N, C-alpha and C positions, 0 to 999 in steps of 0.2 A: 180760105187757100191757109196751104202749108209752104214753108219753102225754108229748100236750106240755106246757110251761108257760112261759107269759110274764109279768112284773110290770117293767113300767117300759122298764128298755135293759138287762133277764136275762128267755135266753129258752131254755132247756134243753129236749132231752130228756128223760123218766125210763124207766127200763127196769126193773120186777121179778117177779116170779110173781105178787106178792098182790096189789089192788090198796091193803095199807090198809098196804104199803115204797110203795110212791107218793104219800099223802099224808103220810105222815112228812116225805119228801123235800120235798117242796113245801111245808111245815112252818116245815122248818130254813131251806131259802131263805129263804124272808120273813121269819124271825127274825135271820139275819146279816145279808141283807140294810138290813130297820130299826135297829141295831146301829150297822154304818159308817155310814150316811143321817144319823143322830144326829152320830156324831163326826166326819166330816167340813161340819155345818154351825157348829160351834168352832173345828173346823181348818181351812181350803179348804185348803190349801198343800199336805195332802195327797192332794188329786184332782190336785192339779195336779203335783207337783215331778218332776222326771228322772229326780232321782237320789236316795240313798239319804237314809230318814225319820231317821231320829234322836228313838224314845219313849223319855218317861222316865217312870217311877212305870210300868211295866209292867202291873203287881199289879191297876194301876186300869185299866187300857186294854181296852175290848170286846177278845173274844179272836182276832176274823174282825181287827181293824186288827196286830193280833202278829202271827197268823199271815204273815199280804203284808208285810209288817215284815220282817222275819225272808227272808223267800224270796226275793224282793226283793235285800234286802239282801248279798246272797251276787252282788250282780254288778252292787253298785255304782248299780241303775235305783231307778225310780217306784215306789213299789208297791202302781196302777196296774196294773200287768202282769200281778197277780198274780189281779187280786182274781175272775175267771170259776172260775179251776184251786180258787182256797182256798173259793170257794163249792158245787165240786161233791163237791169235798173233803170239808166236811163236809157235805152231803148220802147221798154213798154212806158215809160213818161211820154215819149217825144210820139208814142199812136197816141196816145191820149189825150193830149192836150192841143195833139190833130182832126180829134173828134169822133175815132175808133172806141166805141164801150166791148170789143169784145178783141186783146191782141194779148197773144204769151212768147213769151220770147225767151225759150230754152241754150242757157251758153251752157254747155256740156254738163247739164245735172244737175244747174241753176237756173231757179225759173222764176224770173219777175212778172208777174197775173195782172190781167183785168179779165173780168168778166163778165154775160148778159148772159148768160147762161152756165147750169151743170154744165163742169168734163171731171173725168177722172186726170190725175199724174201719179204714171207709172215710179217706181221703186225701182231702181239694182241693185241687188247686195251680193254683188260676187255669187262667191262659191253657198255660202244663206243659201238654206233648202226654201225660203221664203225669197230668196229674189226673183225677179222679172210674174211674181207670185198674187202682190197687194199694191194696189191700188190708194189713195189718198182724190175723198170724192169732191169738190172742191162745188161750196155752193155759188150764183151770183152775188158779186162785188167792186159796187163803181168802184173802191176802193185797192190800190194796190198793194196786191202776194207776192212776200216768196218765199220759196219755199226751196232749199237749198240743200244738199248733202257732200257727203265728206267719205271719206273710204281709205283706211288704213289697206282697203287686200283686193280697191281696187281702180286702177285708174291710173295716170304716171300722177301729180299733184304732191307737194308733201305732207308726211301727213305724224307723225306718230304713234297713235296708237294701232290700234287689233281691228277698231268697230268692222263693218260691213257693209256699214247705213249707218251714219247719223243724221239723220236730218231733223232743221231748225224753222218752225217758222214768225215770218216776224208782217211787217206791212213796210217791210229794206227789204232787199236781196240780197241788200251792198251789207248789212248786219246780219242775216242769216248766213250767208258764205260765212263769214268772222266769226260764226259765232259755231260752223254749224263745226268748222276744221279745231277751234276748243275743246270743245265735244269732241272732237270724232280720237284729238292728241288722249283723253282722260279716260280712255276704254284701255286697259292693259290684258281681262281675265271678266271673269265669268262674272267676279267676284265687285269688279269693280265698276258694271255699267250704270245699274239705283242710285251709285253714288258721283258718280261723270255729271248728272243733270249739278251738281253748284258751281260746275264752270261757271253754268249763265244766267245760269238760275237771276245775280244780282243784276244782272242787263234792265231797265229799262226797252220793254218794246217791243218780246218776245215773248212772240202765241206760248208755244210748246214748239215741245222736242217729243222724236222717240230716236231709239237706239235698236240696228234689229245685228244680234253682234253672236252666228253661230245659228245654233235655232230658235234664238230668243227675240225673245221683242219686250225695248220699259221703254214705256211715256212718261211724259208729263207732261202737266200744262193743260191749258187747252190747245187740242190740231182738232181739224177735221177726220170727218170718220173715216176709217176704214177698211176697204169691200179687196177679198177677194178676187183674183181674174181668173174669170176663167178661158181655159183654151180651147 
């Protein structure tokens, strides 16, 4: 079953085989979002900085703040670049810990999942001729997978590049989210597409990535099979 969940700026699709797991995901999203909101009331710079955020006394910080800071800090960008993926990751981890073997949380295109069957993850790339025409074929996996996409032409998130889609795959949706932002920021034109991967290649844990720029698709590392979607 699949259900949508909205809480202020958060809009997620939650998929699981049983409703109890969907409810667990909702509660996890609520909890961590509330913790983040309380933190930024007293630390408003966390919300707006575009550079690494230095956290003192990490043991006293909310888990979501530590996770976002660590993921984004690997690319020297602001922690809010990882917010959607981090929330999705926490939700899927809670579902898995409760016994779910098939759990997907798509938080605005930033996806965390575990799956006991093959699934297709579609890629939306705005005005690109490839948009809504390709998907990743994800094989069954008990390990959490993070598949996150950033775009300079779609959506309201801050991105300083021109990629129609910059997608990163890793075992952490938090890491993939921040990495996708860094990758997207590095794409300014067709000549920069293949060089853009240097912005993320140095970080351990990233499996692979690809960039869609107009009619181009460039890839790096180990990525799932890319298939064409038939309408």
